[in-house]
Structures are given as C-alpha cells and as structure tokens.
mmCIF file of the C-alpha atoms, coordinates in Angstrom:
data_MODEL
# 
_entry.id   MODEL 
# 
loop_
_atom_site.group_PDB 
_atom_site.id 
_atom_site.type_symbol 
_atom_site.label_atom_id 
_atom_site.label_alt_id 
_atom_site.label_comp_id 
_atom_site.label_asym_id 
_atom_site.label_entity_id 
_atom_site.label_seq_id 
_atom_site.pdbx_PDB_ins_code 
_atom_site.Cartn_x 
_atom_site.Cartn_y 
_atom_site.Cartn_z 
_atom_site.occupancy 
_atom_site.B_iso_or_equiv 
_atom_site.pdbx_formal_charge 
_atom_site.auth_seq_id 
_atom_site.auth_comp_id 
_atom_site.auth_asym_id 
_atom_site.auth_atom_id 
_atom_site.pdbx_PDB_model_num 
ATOM 1   C CA . MET A 1 1   ? -51.498 -63.323 111.266 1.00 0.00 ? 1   MET A CA 1 
ATOM 2   C CA . ALA A 1 2   ? -54.892 -62.144 110.037 1.00 0.00 ? 2   ALA A CA 1 
ATOM 3   C CA . ARG A 1 3   ? -55.712 -62.225 106.352 1.00 0.00 ? 3   ARG A CA 1 
ATOM 4   C CA . ALA A 1 4   ? -55.729 -58.755 104.781 1.00 0.00 ? 4   ALA A CA 1 
ATOM 5   C CA . THR A 1 5   ? -58.840 -57.960 102.706 1.00 0.00 ? 5   THR A CA 1 
ATOM 6   C CA . THR A 1 6   ? -60.015 -54.922 100.814 1.00 0.00 ? 6   THR A CA 1 
ATOM 7   C CA . GLY A 1 7   ? -63.503 -54.947 102.315 1.00 0.00 ? 7   GLY A CA 1 
ATOM 8   C CA . ARG A 1 8   ? -63.500 -51.299 103.362 1.00 0.00 ? 8   ARG A CA 1 
ATOM 9   C CA . ILE A 1 9   ? -62.350 -50.130 99.908  1.00 0.00 ? 9   ILE A CA 1 
ATOM 10  C CA . HIS A 1 10  ? -64.945 -52.258 98.102  1.00 0.00 ? 10  HIS A CA 1 
ATOM 11  C CA . HIS A 1 11  ? -67.687 -51.048 100.434 1.00 0.00 ? 11  HIS A CA 1 
ATOM 12  C CA . LYS A 1 12  ? -66.698 -47.422 99.850  1.00 0.00 ? 12  LYS A CA 1 
ATOM 13  C CA . ARG A 1 13  ? -66.729 -47.892 96.051  1.00 0.00 ? 13  ARG A CA 1 
ATOM 14  C CA . HIS A 1 14  ? -70.110 -49.647 96.171  1.00 0.00 ? 14  HIS A CA 1 
ATOM 15  C CA . LYS A 1 15  ? -71.583 -46.865 98.310  1.00 0.00 ? 15  LYS A CA 1 
ATOM 16  C CA . LYS A 1 16  ? -70.294 -44.241 95.872  1.00 0.00 ? 16  LYS A CA 1 
ATOM 17  C CA . VAL A 1 17  ? -71.871 -45.969 92.850  1.00 0.00 ? 17  VAL A CA 1 
ATOM 18  C CA . LEU A 1 18  ? -75.169 -46.685 94.640  1.00 0.00 ? 18  LEU A CA 1 
ATOM 19  C CA . LYS A 1 19  ? -75.348 -43.054 95.781  1.00 0.00 ? 19  LYS A CA 1 
ATOM 20  C CA . ASP A 1 20  ? -75.018 -41.916 92.139  1.00 0.00 ? 20  ASP A CA 1 
ATOM 21  C CA . VAL A 1 21  ? -77.892 -44.138 90.942  1.00 0.00 ? 21  VAL A CA 1 
ATOM 22  C CA . LYS A 1 22  ? -80.327 -42.969 93.605  1.00 0.00 ? 22  LYS A CA 1 
ATOM 23  C CA . GLY A 1 23  ? -83.648 -42.417 91.852  1.00 0.00 ? 23  GLY A CA 1 
ATOM 24  C CA . PHE A 1 24  ? -83.173 -45.144 89.256  1.00 0.00 ? 24  PHE A CA 1 
ATOM 25  C CA . ILE A 1 25  ? -85.844 -47.878 89.074  1.00 0.00 ? 25  ILE A CA 1 
ATOM 26  C CA . GLY A 1 26  ? -85.583 -51.469 90.310  1.00 0.00 ? 26  GLY A CA 1 
ATOM 27  C CA . GLY A 1 27  ? -82.294 -53.351 90.272  1.00 0.00 ? 27  GLY A CA 1 
ATOM 28  C CA . ARG A 1 28  ? -80.585 -50.428 88.570  1.00 0.00 ? 28  ARG A CA 1 
ATOM 29  C CA . ARG A 1 29  ? -80.771 -48.757 91.973  1.00 0.00 ? 29  ARG A CA 1 
ATOM 30  C CA . ARG A 1 30  ? -80.243 -51.731 94.315  1.00 0.00 ? 30  ARG A CA 1 
ATOM 31  C CA . LEU A 1 31  ? -77.819 -54.189 92.694  1.00 0.00 ? 31  LEU A CA 1 
ATOM 32  C CA . PHE A 1 32  ? -74.210 -53.044 92.431  1.00 0.00 ? 32  PHE A CA 1 
ATOM 33  C CA . ARG A 1 33  ? -73.338 -54.719 89.132  1.00 0.00 ? 33  ARG A CA 1 
ATOM 34  C CA . THR A 1 34  ? -76.480 -53.469 87.391  1.00 0.00 ? 34  THR A CA 1 
ATOM 35  C CA . ALA A 1 35  ? -76.143 -50.053 89.008  1.00 0.00 ? 35  ALA A CA 1 
ATOM 36  C CA . LYS A 1 36  ? -72.552 -49.752 87.800  1.00 0.00 ? 36  LYS A CA 1 
ATOM 37  C CA . ASP A 1 37  ? -73.619 -50.332 84.184  1.00 0.00 ? 37  ASP A CA 1 
ATOM 38  C CA . ALA A 1 38  ? -76.633 -48.020 84.512  1.00 0.00 ? 38  ALA A CA 1 
ATOM 39  C CA . ARG A 1 39  ? -74.428 -45.245 85.914  1.00 0.00 ? 39  ARG A CA 1 
ATOM 40  C CA . ARG A 1 40  ? -71.884 -45.599 83.112  1.00 0.00 ? 40  ARG A CA 1 
ATOM 41  C CA . LYS A 1 41  ? -74.632 -45.444 80.487  1.00 0.00 ? 41  LYS A CA 1 
ATOM 42  C CA . ALA A 1 42  ? -76.262 -42.437 82.181  1.00 0.00 ? 42  ALA A CA 1 
ATOM 43  C CA . LEU A 1 43  ? -72.947 -40.568 82.174  1.00 0.00 ? 43  LEU A CA 1 
ATOM 44  C CA . GLN A 1 44  ? -72.477 -41.341 78.470  1.00 0.00 ? 44  GLN A CA 1 
ATOM 45  C CA . HIS A 1 45  ? -75.951 -40.008 77.679  1.00 0.00 ? 45  HIS A CA 1 
ATOM 46  C CA . SER A 1 46  ? -75.424 -36.862 79.732  1.00 0.00 ? 46  SER A CA 1 
ATOM 47  C CA . TYR A 1 47  ? -72.197 -36.131 77.809  1.00 0.00 ? 47  TYR A CA 1 
ATOM 48  C CA . ILE A 1 48  ? -73.876 -36.696 74.432  1.00 0.00 ? 48  ILE A CA 1 
ATOM 49  C CA . ASP A 1 49  ? -76.996 -34.717 75.352  1.00 0.00 ? 49  ASP A CA 1 
ATOM 50  C CA . ARG A 1 50  ? -75.011 -31.661 76.421  1.00 0.00 ? 50  ARG A CA 1 
ATOM 51  C CA . ARG A 1 51  ? -73.909 -31.428 72.791  1.00 0.00 ? 51  ARG A CA 1 
ATOM 52  C CA . ARG A 1 52  ? -77.365 -32.332 71.428  1.00 0.00 ? 52  ARG A CA 1 
ATOM 53  C CA . LYS A 1 53  ? -78.899 -29.492 73.458  1.00 0.00 ? 53  LYS A CA 1 
ATOM 54  C CA . LYS A 1 54  ? -76.814 -26.944 71.544  1.00 0.00 ? 54  LYS A CA 1 
ATOM 55  C CA . ARG A 1 55  ? -77.983 -28.441 68.242  1.00 0.00 ? 55  ARG A CA 1 
ATOM 56  C CA . ASP A 1 56  ? -81.635 -28.398 69.335  1.00 0.00 ? 56  ASP A CA 1 
ATOM 57  C CA . MET A 1 57  ? -81.471 -24.786 70.506  1.00 0.00 ? 57  MET A CA 1 
ATOM 58  C CA . ARG A 1 58  ? -80.029 -23.621 67.181  1.00 0.00 ? 58  ARG A CA 1 
ATOM 59  C CA . GLY A 1 59  ? -82.901 -25.380 65.400  1.00 0.00 ? 59  GLY A CA 1 
ATOM 60  C CA . LEU A 1 60  ? -85.405 -23.638 67.660  1.00 0.00 ? 60  LEU A CA 1 
ATOM 61  C CA . TRP A 1 61  ? -83.852 -20.231 66.946  1.00 0.00 ? 61  TRP A CA 1 
ATOM 62  C CA . ILE A 1 62  ? -84.021 -20.868 63.196  1.00 0.00 ? 62  ILE A CA 1 
ATOM 63  C CA . VAL A 1 63  ? -87.711 -21.845 63.405  1.00 0.00 ? 63  VAL A CA 1 
ATOM 64  C CA . ARG A 1 64  ? -88.547 -18.720 65.433  1.00 0.00 ? 64  ARG A CA 1 
ATOM 65  C CA . ILE A 1 65  ? -86.676 -16.428 63.020  1.00 0.00 ? 65  ILE A CA 1 
ATOM 66  C CA . GLY A 1 66  ? -88.320 -18.122 60.031  1.00 0.00 ? 66  GLY A CA 1 
ATOM 67  C CA . ILE A 1 67  ? -91.831 -17.649 61.392  1.00 0.00 ? 67  ILE A CA 1 
ATOM 68  C CA . ALA A 1 68  ? -91.208 -14.022 62.351  1.00 0.00 ? 68  ALA A CA 1 
ATOM 69  C CA . SER A 1 69  ? -89.641 -13.172 58.985  1.00 0.00 ? 69  SER A CA 1 
ATOM 70  C CA . LYS A 1 70  ? -92.569 -14.742 57.095  1.00 0.00 ? 70  LYS A CA 1 
ATOM 71  C CA . MET A 1 71  ? -94.882 -12.332 58.947  1.00 0.00 ? 71  MET A CA 1 
ATOM 72  C CA . PHE A 1 72  ? -93.090 -9.515  57.106  1.00 0.00 ? 72  PHE A CA 1 
ATOM 73  C CA . GLY A 1 73  ? -93.001 -11.273 53.720  1.00 0.00 ? 73  GLY A CA 1 
ATOM 74  C CA . LEU A 1 74  ? -89.438 -12.583 53.747  1.00 0.00 ? 74  LEU A CA 1 
ATOM 75  C CA . SER A 1 75  ? -88.154 -16.137 53.934  1.00 0.00 ? 75  SER A CA 1 
ATOM 76  C CA . TYR A 1 76  ? -85.546 -17.201 56.485  1.00 0.00 ? 76  TYR A CA 1 
ATOM 77  C CA . SER A 1 77  ? -82.845 -17.810 53.877  1.00 0.00 ? 77  SER A CA 1 
ATOM 78  C CA . LYS A 1 78  ? -83.422 -14.427 52.223  1.00 0.00 ? 78  LYS A CA 1 
ATOM 79  C CA . LEU A 1 79  ? -83.284 -12.720 55.609  1.00 0.00 ? 79  LEU A CA 1 
ATOM 80  C CA . ILE A 1 80  ? -79.950 -14.341 56.533  1.00 0.00 ? 80  ILE A CA 1 
ATOM 81  C CA . ALA A 1 81  ? -78.505 -13.617 53.071  1.00 0.00 ? 81  ALA A CA 1 
ATOM 82  C CA . GLY A 1 82  ? -79.675 -10.004 53.362  1.00 0.00 ? 82  GLY A CA 1 
ATOM 83  C CA . LEU A 1 83  ? -78.102 -9.646  56.802  1.00 0.00 ? 83  LEU A CA 1 
ATOM 84  C CA . LYS A 1 84  ? -74.771 -10.785 55.370  1.00 0.00 ? 84  LYS A CA 1 
ATOM 85  C CA . LYS A 1 85  ? -75.011 -8.401  52.399  1.00 0.00 ? 85  LYS A CA 1 
ATOM 86  C CA . THR A 1 86  ? -75.836 -5.403  54.592  1.00 0.00 ? 86  THR A CA 1 
ATOM 87  C CA . ASN A 1 87  ? -73.072 -6.351  57.079  1.00 0.00 ? 87  ASN A CA 1 
ATOM 88  C CA . ILE A 1 88  ? -75.455 -6.632  60.023  1.00 0.00 ? 88  ILE A CA 1 
ATOM 89  C CA . GLU A 1 89  ? -73.616 -8.978  62.368  1.00 0.00 ? 89  GLU A CA 1 
ATOM 90  C CA . ILE A 1 90  ? -76.186 -10.468 64.701  1.00 0.00 ? 90  ILE A CA 1 
ATOM 91  C CA . ASN A 1 91  ? -76.249 -14.106 65.691  1.00 0.00 ? 91  ASN A CA 1 
ATOM 92  C CA . ARG A 1 92  ? -79.296 -16.356 65.470  1.00 0.00 ? 92  ARG A CA 1 
ATOM 93  C CA . LYS A 1 93  ? -79.763 -16.482 69.241  1.00 0.00 ? 93  LYS A CA 1 
ATOM 94  C CA . MET A 1 94  ? -80.081 -12.714 69.533  1.00 0.00 ? 94  MET A CA 1 
ATOM 95  C CA . LEU A 1 95  ? -82.193 -12.462 66.382  1.00 0.00 ? 95  LEU A CA 1 
ATOM 96  C CA . ALA A 1 96  ? -84.635 -15.089 67.700  1.00 0.00 ? 96  ALA A CA 1 
ATOM 97  C CA . ASP A 1 97  ? -84.813 -13.287 71.044  1.00 0.00 ? 97  ASP A CA 1 
ATOM 98  C CA . ILE A 1 98  ? -85.605 -9.997  69.300  1.00 0.00 ? 98  ILE A CA 1 
ATOM 99  C CA . ALA A 1 99  ? -88.245 -11.743 67.163  1.00 0.00 ? 99  ALA A CA 1 
ATOM 100 C CA . VAL A 1 100 ? -89.981 -13.118 70.262  1.00 0.00 ? 100 VAL A CA 1 
ATOM 101 C CA . ARG A 1 101 ? -89.673 -10.156 72.648  1.00 0.00 ? 101 ARG A CA 1 
ATOM 102 C CA . ASP A 1 102 ? -89.558 -7.023  70.461  1.00 0.00 ? 102 ASP A CA 1 
ATOM 103 C CA . ILE A 1 103 ? -91.361 -7.454  67.143  1.00 0.00 ? 103 ILE A CA 1 
ATOM 104 C CA . THR A 1 104 ? -91.005 -3.765  66.182  1.00 0.00 ? 104 THR A CA 1 
ATOM 105 C CA . ALA A 1 105 ? -87.208 -3.980  66.382  1.00 0.00 ? 105 ALA A CA 1 
ATOM 106 C CA . PHE A 1 106 ? -87.326 -7.175  64.308  1.00 0.00 ? 106 PHE A CA 1 
ATOM 107 C CA . LYS A 1 107 ? -89.483 -5.368  61.743  1.00 0.00 ? 107 LYS A CA 1 
ATOM 108 C CA . MET A 1 108 ? -86.853 -2.601  61.500  1.00 0.00 ? 108 MET A CA 1 
ATOM 109 C CA . ILE A 1 109 ? -84.143 -5.229  60.860  1.00 0.00 ? 109 ILE A CA 1 
ATOM 110 C CA . VAL A 1 110 ? -86.286 -6.824  58.133  1.00 0.00 ? 110 VAL A CA 1 
ATOM 111 C CA . GLU A 1 111 ? -86.890 -3.429  56.512  1.00 0.00 ? 111 GLU A CA 1 
ATOM 112 C CA . LYS A 1 112 ? -83.132 -2.751  56.392  1.00 0.00 ? 112 LYS A CA 1 
ATOM 113 C CA . VAL A 1 113 ? -82.583 -6.118  54.763  1.00 0.00 ? 113 VAL A CA 1 
ATOM 114 C CA . LYS A 1 114 ? -85.290 -5.545  52.142  1.00 0.00 ? 114 LYS A CA 1 
# 
C-alpha cells in the first residue's frame, strides 16, 4: 500500500502564500518560510494603517480649517467653540472641504461665529 502524503495540500498552501507576496523584494517573495512571515507582518500593518489613515485625515482637516480661519482673524479653537455656541452642527470634514473649495461660504460661517 502506498504511503499517503499531504503534498498537494502543502503545495496549494505554498502557492497561496507566494501569490500574496508577489511584488515583495528578494527572499520575502521567493522563500516560503520568509514569505509567510512577511505576509503576516504586511497584513498586520494594513490593519493598523487603516485606523491610522482616519487619524491622519482628521489632523489634515484641522490644519486646513485652522489656516482658513486665521485668514479671517479667528483661531481654530475659537471657531470650533463658536460653532458649538451658535448650534451650527457641521463636522470637520465638511468644514475643511468648504474652506478649500468655497472660501466665501467659509467666510459667512466665520462671520456668524464672530
């Protein structure tokens, strides 16, 4: 009776991992053991960076709003505090977009806050 091996299963798993690391450099692309570790690390980084991207975008919006509000003689913190006092509910993403694309509308918002 022939000896049963798991060659086909191992080959399939190796092909799957090596397909995922296509584009990596050196042994991280060619050697299974190294590629397996590189793939695991890459997946960890992609998970972490999806959250970091949200953090970075919020920072960018704040910088854009701060610069635009300084053009009209108001600091970022005073603008946000004024928006809360006047019950203008607009999030930072939309406010930054208005500041970049439509400066006259942003000026009207700043005037209401003042």
